[in-house]
Every structure is written in structure tokens, then in C-alpha cells.
C-alpha positions, 0 to 999 in steps of 0.5 A: 221667092226670088223676087222677094230677096232681090226687093229686100236686098235693094232695101238693105243697101238703101239703109246702108248708103245713107249712114256710110254717106253721113260718117264723114260728115260726122267725123269731119263735124266732130273737131269743130264741135270740141270746146276750148280747154284749160291745158296747164296752170302755174301755179297748179291747182292745190299746189302748195308754194314755198314763195309767192309766185311773180305770175300766173300762167295759164295755157289753153288748147286754143288761141286766145284774144286779148280783148277777151282774156280776164283773169284775177287773183284774190288774196285771203282777205278778198283783195285783188292782187294782180299787178296789171292787166293779163297779157296774151302770147298765143295760147298762154295769158300770163297774170302778173302779181304784186311782189311781197304776197302775205301767206295764205290761200289764193284763188285764180278766176279766169274767163277767156274766149279762143280765137274761134269764139269759145268761152272757157271760164273757171276758178282754182285755188294754191296756197302760199306757205311763206310770206315775201322776205321783207327788207332787213331791220337795221341793228339798233345804233350803239353809241359807243361804237361811233368815233369821237368826231376830231376837234376843230383847230381854232385859228386864233391858237394857230402859231404864226408861220415862219416865212422862211419855211413857207418861202414868202418874202418878207414884207419889212427890213432892210436886209435880204434872206442872204443878209446882205443890205438892200440897196436904197431906192433911186429917188433916195440916191438922186436926193442925196447927191442933190443935197450933197451938190447944194452943200458943196456949191453953198460952201464954195461961195461962202470961201470965196466970200471970205477970201475977198474980205481977207484981201 
């Protein structure tokens, strides 16, 4: 009887050793088998945005790789409205968006691969309530508000300037601005002296001839 109990105890102990030895391996393998998940998204799923977003940001539970990060934003008419390729910074993938999106329902589609090789794919929708405000429309031109152009002066009708006001020196006349007669030029003075000298000599010769004939 005792031999049977000992045999049963040994068998039970052996059966418990195997599961207990495998238990740490199960706990160690559990985190490695966890899949990468999308943690946060902006705009959020089913969100109603009052203004068009400037970008779409997706944050995952693991680090992302730039090479395998694919994100797209589709407008209500099926057009791709991304403004460039997605940028990866750690666990966050950012997709720039074209400015001025119209109102409507938009679809975000993504397919990324984490640093440990786990692929993640999915899609969701959000709504833009109002389109982006465009540039203000200029008011219609009112001709009455435009000032009349000033007349262009006619040079032919301009009065002649007074030399005394402008400070210009007169170009003609023999008197200066002070009223004193201007002196004649040097060649004129010399010429006058020569004429007077010639006339005196001529008169002296005539007088000598008269004196001789009279004597």
C-alpha cells in the first residue's frame, strides 16, 4: 500500500515539474508575440473638425521605419490631398496636408511596419465642417472715389522767370544789377588810345606844314 502511494507521488511530481519549468518561457514569449497597435490619431476617428487640418498624425505602440511608412488622405471626391511624403519620428508618423481643403468626409489609410518587422494597416474617417477661408474679394471700384488727376503744366504757358528772383546774371546790357555802368573791355580802351594818338600826330603834322607855308 505504501509502495503504491510513493509511486503515485513520484508521477504527480514529475507532471508538475514540466509545466512549472515551461511557465517562465510562456511569460517571456508573450511580449514578443504582441502586435504593434495604433495608439492615437489626429484628427481622431469620426471627429468633426471645424477647420481643415494641416497634417495627419498617427502614433503607434512601437518605433516605426521611414522606408515602410505609407499614409494617404483621400478627399470626398476620391482625390489624394497629401502635400508630401509622410515623416517618421520615433513612434509618430506625420502626413502633411494641402491647405484649403473643402468641407466633407475624409478617409485616412495607413500601412506601416514597426522596427521589429510587424506590419500594421487600417483606415478611418473624419469630417471637415467648413472649408478654409479663402482670400478676401476686393470691393468693386468706385470711379467717384478716385481723385481727379492734377493737370500737367504746359511749359509754353509758364511765365518767364525774373533774373532778379532766381539770382541769374543778366546776359545783355551794359549796366550791372547795382546800376553802375560796366567798364569797357581792355581791347576797346587800347584801340581808343591808339586812335587818339594817331589823330594827335596827324593834327601836329598839319600844323607844322601850315607854319612853314605861312613863313
